[in-house]
N, CA, C and O atoms as a DFTB+ gen file, in Angstrom:
384 C
 N C O
     1  1      71.197      74.471     101.177
     2  2      72.530      74.622     101.743
     3  2      72.487      74.216     103.209
     4  3      71.551      74.556     103.933
     5  1      73.499      73.492     103.634
     6  2      73.583      73.038     105.022
     7  2      73.731      74.216     105.975
     8  3      74.249      75.272     105.612
     9  1      73.265      74.010     107.199
    10  2      73.365      75.027     108.239
    11  2      74.123      74.429     109.414
    12  3      73.762      73.367     109.921
    13  1      75.180      75.120     109.847
    14  2      75.989      74.704     110.995
    15  2      75.647      75.610     112.162
    16  3      75.619      76.833     112.021
    17  1      75.387      75.009     113.321
    18  2      75.183      75.767     114.548
    19  2      76.293      75.424     115.520
    20  3      76.671      74.262     115.667
    21  1      76.803      76.434     116.172
    22  2      77.775      76.269     117.250
    23  2      77.153      76.940     118.462
    24  3      76.934      78.152     118.474
    25  1      76.872      76.139     119.480
    26  2      76.213      76.656     120.675
    27  2      77.144      76.447     121.865
    28  3      77.554      75.321     122.148
    29  1      77.473      77.526     122.555
    30  2      78.296      77.452     123.752
    31  2      77.367      77.381     124.957
    32  3      76.500      78.237     125.138
    33  1      77.556      76.357     125.774
    34  2      76.715      76.132     126.949
    35  2      77.571      76.168     128.203
    36  3      78.725      75.738     128.192
    37  1      77.007      76.679     129.272
    38  2      77.718      76.717     130.543
    39  2      76.909      75.954     131.582
    40  3      75.741      76.251     131.835
    41  1      77.563      74.965     132.171
    42  2      76.925      74.190     133.238
    43  2      77.030      74.948     134.548
    44  3      77.898      75.806     134.713
    45  1      76.158      74.634     135.462
    46  2      76.274      75.176     136.816
    47  2      77.622      74.705     137.382
    48  3      78.101      73.633     137.014
    49  1      78.225      75.482     138.259
    50  2      79.539      75.110     138.799
    51  2      79.562      73.667     139.318
    52  3      78.749      73.269     140.152
    53  1      80.526      72.902     138.793
    54  2      80.695      71.524     139.220
    55  2      79.733      70.532     138.591
    56  3      79.766      69.348     138.927
    57  1      78.870      70.991     137.679
    58  2      77.843      70.125     137.088
    59  2      78.109      69.794     135.615
    60  3      77.232      69.253     134.941
    61  1      79.297      70.109     135.111
    62  2      79.592      69.903     133.697
    63  2      79.422      68.468     133.241
    64  3      78.856      68.221     132.176
    65  1      79.898      67.530     134.022
    66  2      79.788      66.122     133.632
    67  2      78.343      65.657     133.639
    68  3      77.923      64.925     132.743
    69  1      77.578      66.074     134.639
    70  2      76.150      65.716     134.686
    71  2      75.400      66.323     133.499
    72  3      74.558      65.672     132.881
    73  1      75.719      67.571     133.196
    74  2      75.078      68.257     132.083
    75  2      75.416      67.566     130.764
    76  3      74.540      67.368     129.921
    77  1      76.687      67.197     130.586
    78  2      77.110      66.506     129.372
    79  2      76.379      65.170     129.224
    80  3      76.007      64.787     128.115
    81  1      76.176      64.467     130.325
    82  2      75.499      63.172     130.263
    83  2      74.043      63.334     129.832
    84  3      73.542      62.551     129.025
    85  1      73.370      64.341     130.364
    86  2      71.987      64.611     129.962
    87  2      71.953      64.951     128.472
    88  3      71.072      64.491     127.745
    89  1      72.910      65.753     128.026
    90  2      72.941      66.142     126.618
    91  2      73.300      64.968     125.718
    92  3      72.861      64.922     124.569
    93  1      74.082      64.025     126.208
    94  2      74.422      62.842     125.417
    95  2      73.142      62.108     125.019
    96  3      72.991      61.692     123.871
    97  1      72.232      61.953     125.962
    98  2      70.952      61.308     125.672
    99  2      70.142      62.112     124.657
   100  3      69.498      61.540     123.777
   101  1      70.178      63.434     124.780
   102  2      69.466      64.309     123.839
   103  2      70.066      64.172     122.443
   104  3      69.341      64.183     121.448
   105  1      71.385      64.044     122.372
   106  2      72.061      63.914     121.077
   107  2      71.587      62.669     120.338
   108  3      71.320      62.724     119.137
   109  1      71.482      61.558     121.039
   110  2      71.034      60.309     120.428
   111  2      69.630      60.486     119.853
   112  3      69.338      60.024     118.750
   113  1      68.777      61.151     120.603
   114  2      67.393      61.388     120.188
   115  2      67.328      62.287     118.950
   116  3      66.624      61.975     117.990
   117  1      68.057      63.391     118.975
   118  2      67.995      64.371     117.892
   119  2      68.608      63.825     116.598
   120  3      68.148      64.161     115.507
   121  1      69.634      62.994     116.711
   122  2      70.277      62.449     115.519
   123  2      69.318      61.620     114.660
   124  3      69.609      61.352     113.494
   125  1      68.198      61.221     115.214
   126  2      67.194      60.449     114.476
   127  2      66.279      61.341     113.638
   128  3      65.516      60.841     112.811
   129  1      66.350      62.646     113.843
   130  2      65.473      63.569     113.131
   131  2      65.896      63.702     111.664
   132  3      67.087      63.688     111.356
   133  1      64.917      63.830     110.762
   134  2      65.245      64.023     109.352
   135  2      66.094      65.277     109.151
   136  3      65.788      66.337     109.695
   137  1      67.147      65.146     108.376
   138  2      67.986      66.294     108.061
   139  2      69.086      66.581     109.062
   140  3      69.903      67.475     108.838
   141  1      69.127      65.838     110.167
   142  2      70.181      66.053     111.159
   143  2      71.416      65.262     110.739
   144  3      71.374      64.036     110.632
   145  1      72.504      65.971     110.504
   146  2      73.753      65.338     110.091
   147  2      74.760      65.274     111.235
   148  3      75.654      64.429     111.230
   149  1      74.619      66.159     112.210
   150  2      75.470      66.135     113.399
   151  2      74.745      66.840     114.527
   152  3      74.121      67.882     114.330
   153  1      74.836      66.264     115.698
   154  2      74.309      66.881     116.923
   155  2      75.125      66.274     118.052
   156  3      74.765      65.238     118.612
   157  1      76.234      66.936     118.377
   158  2      77.169      66.400     119.360
   159  2      77.556      67.468     120.369
   160  3      77.673      68.648     120.038
   161  1      77.752      67.032     121.601
   162  2      78.193      67.943     122.640
   163  2      79.621      67.567     123.036
   164  3      79.966      66.392     123.157
   165  1      80.429      68.591     123.233
   166  2      81.824      68.417     123.621
   167  2      82.058      69.166     124.922
   168  3      81.595      70.294     125.090
   169  1      82.780      68.533     125.841
   170  2      83.073      69.129     127.140
   171  2      84.525      69.609     127.135
   172  3      85.425      68.869     126.739
   173  1      84.745      70.818     127.563
   174  2      86.083      71.388     127.607
   175  2      86.974      70.605     128.566
   176  3      86.544      70.217     129.653
   177  1      88.217      70.377     128.153
   178  2      89.175      69.732     129.044
   179  2      89.799      70.741     129.997
   180  3      90.347      70.367     131.033
   181  1      89.715      72.021     129.646
   182  2      90.268      73.078     130.498
   183  2      89.264      73.506     131.558
   184  3      89.621      73.683     132.723
   185  1      88.009      73.673     131.153
   186  2      86.929      74.065     132.064
   187  2      85.774      73.098     131.863
   188  3      84.970      73.298     130.952
   189  1      85.662      72.049     132.687
   190  2      84.639      71.019     132.490
   191  2      83.198      71.532     132.567
   192  3      82.268      70.807     132.213
   193  1      83.007      72.753     133.018
   194  2      81.662      73.314     133.076
   195  2      81.313      74.096     131.807
   196  3      80.247      74.707     131.723
   197  1      82.203      74.075     130.834
   198  2      81.949      74.722     129.540
   199  2      81.801      73.629     128.489
   200  3      82.640      72.734     128.380
   201  1      80.712      73.717     127.712
   202  2      80.437      72.726     126.674
   203  2      80.151      73.427     125.358
   204  3      79.720      74.580     125.325
   205  1      80.403      72.703     124.276
   206  2      80.080      73.202     122.938
   207  2      79.180      72.186     122.264
   208  3      79.500      70.998     122.215
   209  1      78.069      72.648     121.752
   210  2      77.147      71.815     120.996
   211  2      77.331      72.148     119.522
   212  3      77.159      73.297     119.113
   213  1      77.683      71.133     118.720
   214  2      77.841      71.319     117.285
   215  2      76.680      70.635     116.589
   216  3      76.430      69.446     116.783
   217  1      75.979      71.403     115.780
   218  2      74.848      70.880     115.018
   219  2      75.109      71.126     113.541
   220  3      75.651      72.162     113.155
   221  1      74.715      70.161     112.724
   222  2      74.762      70.341     111.277
   223  2      73.457      69.814     110.714
   224  3      73.091      68.658     110.926
   225  1      72.758      70.683     109.991
   226  2      71.450      70.359     109.418
   227  2      71.533      70.434     107.908
   228  3      72.221      71.297     107.364
   229  1      70.848      69.550     107.236
   230  2      70.882      69.474     105.772
   231  2      70.479      70.793     105.132
   232  3      71.023      71.186     104.099
   233  1      69.513      71.480     105.758
   234  2      69.054      72.763     105.225
   235  2      68.257      73.486     106.311
   236  3      68.008      72.943     107.387
   237  1      67.869      74.704     106.009
   238  2      67.132      75.526     106.975
   239  2      65.792      74.898     107.336
   240  3      65.346      75.000     108.479
   241  1      65.147      74.248     106.368
   242  2      63.851      73.613     106.633
   243  2      63.982      72.522     107.694
   244  3      63.119      72.401     108.563
   245  1      65.052      71.726     107.632
   246  2      65.268      70.682     108.637
   247  2      65.506      71.301     110.013
   248  3      65.013      70.792     111.020
   249  1      66.254      72.389     110.055
   250  2      66.493      73.088     111.326
   251  2      65.196      73.666     111.872
   252  3      64.951      73.612     113.077
   253  1      64.370      74.216     110.999
   254  2      63.085      74.769     111.434
   255  2      62.189      73.686     112.029
   256  3      61.520      73.917     113.036
   257  1      62.174      72.505     111.412
   258  2      61.382      71.388     111.947
   259  2      61.930      70.936     113.298
   260  3      61.170      70.599     114.206
   261  1      63.260      70.932     113.419
   262  2      63.888      70.582     114.697
   263  2      63.452      71.563     115.787
   264  3      63.148      71.154     116.908
   265  1      63.423      72.834     115.461
   266  2      63.024      73.851     116.443
   267  2      61.603      73.602     116.940
   268  3      61.324      73.749     118.130
   269  1      60.712      73.228     116.039
   270  2      59.324      72.935     116.430
   271  2      59.275      71.729     117.364
   272  3      58.591      71.751     118.387
   273  1      60.004      70.684     117.002
   274  2      60.028      69.476     117.826
   275  2      60.708      69.738     119.162
   276  3      60.276      69.236     120.200
   277  1      61.766      70.523     119.126
   278  2      62.512      70.829     120.350
   279  2      61.645      71.559     121.372
   280  3      61.824      71.396     122.579
   281  1      60.716      72.356     120.885
   282  2      59.818      73.096     121.785
   283  2      58.912      72.163     122.579
   284  3      58.357      72.567     123.602
   285  1      58.753      70.922     122.126
   286  2      57.878      69.967     122.819
   287  2      58.647      69.045     123.767
   288  3      58.036      68.277     124.511
   289  1      59.981      69.114     123.747
   290  2      60.797      68.238     124.589
   291  2      60.816      68.734     126.032
   292  3      60.639      69.919     126.312
   293  1      61.035      67.791     126.926
   294  2      61.190      68.153     128.339
   295  2      62.449      69.020     128.479
   296  3      63.451      68.772     127.809
   297  1      62.395      70.014     129.332
   298  2      63.570      70.873     129.507
   299  2      64.702      70.119     130.212
   300  3      64.488      69.089     130.852
   301  1      65.893      70.659     130.074
   302  2      67.045      70.128     130.812
   303  2      66.732      70.296     132.301
   304  3      66.231      71.346     132.702
   305  1      67.013      69.294     133.120
   306  2      66.704      69.401     134.552
   307  2      67.273      70.678     135.181
   308  3      68.387      71.104     134.876
   309  1      66.487      71.258     136.048
   310  2      66.883      72.499     136.726
   311  2      68.180      72.291     137.504
   312  3      68.436      71.215     138.044
   313  1      68.982      73.335     137.546
   314  2      70.207      73.305     138.330
   315  2      71.429      72.792     137.602
   316  3      72.524      72.783     138.165
   317  1      71.262      72.360     136.343
   318  2      72.411      71.831     135.609
   319  2      73.110      72.876     134.749
   320  3      74.291      72.735     134.432
   321  1      72.386      73.920     134.373
   322  2      73.028      74.889     133.486
   323  2      72.781      76.315     133.907
   324  3      71.844      76.624     134.643
   325  1      73.658      77.181     133.413
   326  2      73.580      78.612     133.676
   327  2      73.224      79.291     132.359
   328  3      73.924      79.108     131.363
   329  1      72.154      80.065     132.340
   330  2      71.762      80.791     131.131
   331  2      71.231      79.873     130.046
   332  3      70.983      78.689     130.277
   333  1      71.061      80.436     128.867
   334  2      70.499      79.693     127.734
   335  2      71.553      79.330     126.695
   336  3      71.261      78.592     125.754
   337  1      72.752      79.828     126.848
   338  2      73.801      79.532     125.879
   339  2      73.864      80.583     124.793
   340  3      72.941      81.378     124.613
   341  1      74.967      80.569     124.076
   342  2      75.163      81.481     122.949
   343  2      75.180      80.669     121.672
   344  3      75.901      79.676     121.575
   345  1      74.402      81.078     120.700
   346  2      74.275      80.336     119.447
   347  2      74.785      81.171     118.287
   348  3      74.497      82.362     118.178
   349  1      75.553      80.513     117.420
   350  2      76.004      81.123     116.175
   351  2      75.583      80.215     115.036
   352  3      75.788      79.003     115.097
   353  1      75.001      80.785     114.007
   354  2      74.586      80.034     112.827
   355  2      75.522      80.372     111.668
   356  3      75.905      81.526     111.476
   357  1      75.880      79.343     110.903
   358  2      76.777      79.515     109.766
   359  2      76.181      78.806     108.565
   360  3      75.585      77.739     108.708
   361  1      76.335      79.389     107.381
   362  2      76.079      78.649     106.150
   363  2      77.261      77.695     106.029
   364  3      78.412      78.118     106.141
   365  1      76.996      76.441     105.805
   366  2      78.056      75.439     105.831
   367  2      78.740      75.346     104.489
   368  3      78.257      74.674     103.578
   369  1      79.866      76.024     104.370
   370  2      80.706      75.983     103.186
   371  2      82.091      75.539     103.633
   372  3      82.876      76.346     104.131
   373  1      82.387      74.276     103.458
   374  2      83.684      73.755     103.891
   375  2      84.793      74.456     103.114
   376  3      84.714      74.579     101.891
   377  1      85.821      74.912     103.817
   378  2      86.885      75.683     103.179
   379  2      88.138      74.863     102.934
   380  3      89.140      75.402     102.464
   381  1      88.106      73.592     103.236
   382  2      89.306      72.774     102.973
   383  2      88.996      71.681     102.004
   384  3      89.877      70.892     101.662
């Protein structure tokens, strides 16, 4: 069963666009991983320092492999974000 992640990220004040650009590059990289069906970041039009990362993985095993690989990636440059973000995991059952 597919797994959907919704991650809310907060950029440092005034750094939303820079943070989104760094994440854009990360999205391109992650989309190449086996089982990754979506990995996109969206920037709020109301608060540009608030971003949402939407991930969709074919199954839990693909997400687990992503987590292992993600642990080896270079961190997001210091000063671009506040906190670690809030993550929600969903079993992906489309309701429409």
